[in-house]
C-alpha positions as CSV (number, residue, x, y, z in Angstrom):
1,M,30.4,-62.9,22.0
2,T,30.4,-61.2,18.4
3,D,27.3,-59.5,19.0
4,G,27.9,-56.4,20.6
5,G,24.1,-56.2,21.6
6,Q,24.5,-59.0,23.6
7,R,27.2,-58.8,25.6
8,Q,27.4,-56.5,28.9
9,Y,30.6,-54.5,28.4
10,G,32.3,-53.0,31.8
11,P,33.8,-49.6,31.8
12,L,36.6,-48.3,29.9
13,G,39.4,-47.8,32.6
14,T,42.2,-45.2,31.9
15,T,43.0,-44.8,28.2
16,L,47.0,-45.4,27.0
17,V,47.6,-43.9,23.7
18,I,50.5,-45.9,22.1
19,I,52.5,-43.4,19.9
20,P,55.8,-44.9,18.3
21,T,58.0,-42.9,16.7
22,Y,61.8,-43.0,14.9
23,N,62.6,-40.0,13.9
24,E,59.9,-37.9,14.3
25,A,61.5,-34.5,16.1
26,E,59.6,-32.4,14.1
27,N,56.1,-33.8,14.9
28,V,56.3,-35.6,18.9
29,K,55.9,-32.1,20.3
30,P,52.7,-31.4,18.7
31,I,50.8,-34.7,18.2
32,V,51.4,-35.5,22.3
33,E,50.2,-31.8,23.0
34,R,46.9,-32.6,20.5
35,V,46.2,-35.8,22.2
36,R,46.6,-34.2,25.5
37,S,44.2,-31.3,25.0
38,A,41.8,-33.8,22.6
39,V,41.3,-36.2,25.6
40,P,42.9,-35.0,29.0
41,E,42.3,-37.8,30.9
42,A,44.1,-40.2,28.8
43,H,48.1,-40.9,28.7
44,V,50.4,-41.2,26.4
45,L,53.2,-43.6,25.7
46,V,56.1,-42.5,23.0
47,A,57.5,-45.8,22.2
48,D,61.1,-44.5,20.8
49,D,63.3,-47.0,18.6
50,N,66.7,-44.9,19.4
51,S,66.0,-42.1,16.9
52,P,69.0,-40.9,15.6
53,D,67.2,-37.1,15.4
54,G,66.5,-36.6,19.3
55,T,63.1,-38.0,19.2
56,G,63.4,-39.8,22.4
57,K,65.2,-36.7,24.1
58,L,62.2,-34.6,23.5
59,A,59.9,-36.8,24.3
60,D,61.9,-37.0,27.8
61,E,61.4,-33.3,28.3
62,L,57.6,-33.9,27.4
63,A,57.2,-36.2,30.2
64,A,59.3,-34.2,32.6
65,T,56.5,-31.7,33.0
66,D,53.6,-33.5,32.4
67,D,52.8,-36.8,34.7
68,H,50.3,-38.2,32.0
69,V,53.4,-38.5,29.8
70,H,55.7,-41.5,29.6
71,V,58.7,-42.6,27.1
72,L,59.7,-46.0,26.4
73,H,63.3,-46.3,24.8
74,R,63.8,-49.0,22.7
75,K,67.4,-50.3,21.5
76,G,66.8,-49.5,17.7
77,K,64.6,-49.8,15.0
78,E,63.0,-53.2,14.9
79,G,59.5,-52.0,13.3
80,L,56.4,-50.7,14.1
81,G,54.7,-54.3,15.2
82,A,57.5,-54.7,17.8
83,A,57.2,-51.1,19.4
84,Y,53.2,-51.3,19.6
85,L,53.7,-54.9,20.9
86,A,56.5,-53.2,23.4
87,G,53.8,-51.0,24.2
88,F,51.2,-52.9,24.9
89,R,52.9,-54.9,27.1
90,W,54.1,-52.0,29.0
91,G,50.4,-50.6,29.2
92,V,49.0,-54.3,30.4
93,E,51.9,-54.3,33.0
94,H,50.5,-50.4,34.2
95,G,47.1,-50.8,34.6
96,Y,45.7,-49.3,31.9
97,G,41.9,-50.2,30.6
98,V,42.3,-49.2,27.1
99,L,45.5,-49.0,24.1
100,V,45.2,-47.0,21.7
101,E,47.6,-47.2,18.1
102,M,47.7,-43.7,16.6
103,D,50.6,-42.1,14.3
104,A,53.3,-39.7,15.2
105,D,53.1,-38.0,12.4
106,G,49.5,-36.3,12.4
107,S,47.9,-38.3,9.5
108,H,45.4,-40.4,12.7
109,Q,43.8,-37.1,14.4
110,P,43.3,-36.8,18.2
111,E,40.5,-34.8,18.0
112,E,38.8,-38.1,16.4
113,L,39.7,-40.4,19.5
114,P,36.6,-39.3,21.4
115,R,34.8,-40.9,18.4
116,L,36.8,-44.2,19.2
117,L,36.6,-44.4,22.8
118,T,32.7,-43.8,22.8
119,A,32.1,-46.7,20.4
120,L,34.5,-48.8,22.5
121,K,31.8,-48.3,25.3
122,G,30.1,-51.1,23.2
123,A,32.7,-53.4,21.3
124,D,36.2,-55.1,21.9
125,L,37.9,-53.3,19.2
126,V,37.2,-49.9,17.4
127,L,38.8,-49.2,14.2
128,G,39.1,-45.6,12.7
129,S,38.1,-45.7,9.4
130,R,38.9,-44.4,6.1
131,W,36.9,-46.4,3.8
132,V,33.8,-46.2,5.2
133,P,30.4,-43.9,5.0
134,G,32.2,-40.7,6.3
135,G,35.8,-41.8,6.4
136,R,37.9,-39.9,3.8
137,V,41.4,-39.3,3.0
138,V,43.0,-35.7,2.5
139,N,46.5,-35.0,0.4
140,W,46.5,-38.2,-0.8
141,P,48.0,-39.0,-4.6
142,K,45.6,-41.8,-6.3
143,S,48.6,-44.1,-6.3
144,R,48.7,-44.2,-2.9
145,E,44.9,-44.7,-2.4
146,F,44.5,-47.3,-5.0
147,L,47.0,-49.3,-3.2
148,S,45.7,-48.4,0.5
149,R,41.9,-49.2,-1.0
150,G,43.2,-52.2,-2.8
151,G,45.4,-53.5,0.1
152,S,42.0,-53.5,2.5
153,T,39.8,-55.1,-0.5
154,Y,42.6,-58.2,-0.8
155,S,42.9,-58.8,2.6
156,R,39.3,-58.7,3.5
157,L,38.3,-60.9,0.5
158,L,41.4,-63.5,0.9
159,L,41.0,-63.2,4.8
160,D,37.4,-63.1,4.9
161,V,36.7,-60.2,7.4
162,P,33.9,-58.0,7.3
163,I,36.1,-55.1,7.8
164,R,36.4,-52.1,5.3
165,D,39.4,-50.6,6.4
166,V,41.5,-53.9,7.2
167,T,45.4,-51.9,7.2
168,G,44.2,-48.8,9.3
169,G,46.3,-48.2,12.2
170,F,43.8,-46.0,14.2
171,R,42.3,-48.6,16.9
172,A,41.3,-48.7,20.2
173,F,41.5,-52.2,22.2
174,R,40.1,-53.5,25.4
175,V,42.9,-54.8,27.3
176,D,40.9,-57.4,28.1
177,A,40.4,-58.4,24.4
178,L,44.1,-58.3,23.7
179,D,44.4,-61.6,26.1
180,R,42.4,-63.7,23.2
181,L,44.5,-62.2,20.1
182,G,47.4,-64.5,20.4
183,L,50.2,-61.5,20.7
184,D,53.1,-63.9,21.6
185,E,52.3,-65.0,18.5
186,V,52.8,-61.7,16.3
187,A,55.6,-61.8,14.3
188,S,54.4,-59.4,11.7
189,Q,55.3,-55.6,11.0
190,G,54.2,-52.4,8.9
191,Y,51.1,-52.8,7.5
192,C,50.8,-56.7,8.0
193,F,50.8,-56.1,11.7
194,Q,47.5,-54.4,11.3
195,V,46.2,-56.8,9.0
196,D,47.5,-59.7,11.3
197,L,45.6,-58.2,14.4
198,A,42.5,-57.3,12.7
199,R,42.3,-61.2,11.5
200,R,43.0,-62.6,14.7
201,A,40.2,-60.2,16.7
202,V,37.7,-61.5,14.0
203,K,38.6,-64.9,14.4
204,A,38.8,-64.9,18.4
205,G,35.0,-63.9,18.0
206,L,35.5,-60.3,19.1
207,H,33.4,-57.7,18.4
208,V,34.9,-55.1,16.0
209,V,33.7,-51.7,15.1
210,E,34.4,-49.3,12.2
211,V,34.0,-45.3,12.7
212,P,34.7,-43.1,10.0
213,I,37.9,-40.9,10.4
214,T,39.7,-38.1,8.4
215,F,43.0,-39.3,7.5
216,V,45.4,-36.7,6.9
217,E,48.9,-36.9,5.2
218,R,52.0,-35.8,7.0
219,E,53.2,-32.2,6.4
220,R,56.7,-33.0,8.3
221,G,59.0,-36.0,8.0
222,D,59.5,-38.7,6.3
223,S,57.1,-41.6,5.1
224,K,58.1,-45.2,6.8
225,M,56.6,-46.7,3.6
226,S,58.4,-48.7,1.8
227,R,58.5,-51.5,-1.1
228,D,59.4,-54.1,1.5
229,I,56.4,-53.5,3.7
230,V,54.6,-53.7,1.1
231,V,55.9,-56.8,0.0
232,E,55.8,-58.3,3.3
233,A,52.3,-57.7,3.5
234,L,51.4,-59.1,0.5
235,W,53.0,-62.8,0.7
236,R,51.6,-62.7,4.7
237,V,48.2,-61.9,3.5
238,T,48.3,-64.7,0.9
239,A,49.9,-67.3,3.3
240,W,47.1,-66.7,5.5
241,G,44.3,-66.7,2.8
242,V,45.6,-69.8,1.5
243,G,46.3,-71.4,5.1
244,S,43.0,-71.0,6.3
245,R,41.4,-72.5,3.2
246,L,43.5,-75.8,3.5
247,D,42.4,-76.2,6.8
248,K,38.9,-75.2,5.9
249,I,39.4,-78.4,3.5
250,R,40.9,-80.5,6.1
251,G,38.2,-79.9,8.1
252,K,40.0,-78.0,11.0
């Protein structure tokens, strides 16, 4: 199952791009419009965590004029992982064949989504990667790049996953692949959520492909990166890595 060359993949089905939002009033309209332009046949789900700046209302206005745009109103800010899991459930319930993770701030360029979907024709999961040949970041300070590269390297080595950009959040999944990830057991948030899904995909034997993307730092609004997110990722990845090694020693 890990060799994409030996497995026959069915048609992709309709794509749903899930965009979690919290206080993204300046960004929600431009990002939805760019997705609709880049992949006109795709649908968009804005998963809003009851943003106090009115992001959810703006998303409703977009949905009212475009039957390809949908809004999932959540009760409050519960984190990136919880928003994506809710979006995944919504997408499965409504019969979509492909679920895409994408940030609201424009750092993931919708114009590159067709590249991910093309690669998904022969894969279970496609990651938009900053750290493979051809991938790059724009307008990042060296400190941020060091943190991201270091986090991916640490996660890759400790968890033994052959993925260069383990923390990246621009991803396309086949819906039938999600059934094998044990999503009911996922409790991680932030960057750690992305690492968690990546390690689960590798462990489940899914065929994972990375394609290069250009990651552009947000121009509007505030970053959701925080010290707590970094700390959570560090301790969870360490715990997973140590636990995996102990299981191998015990022969599990």
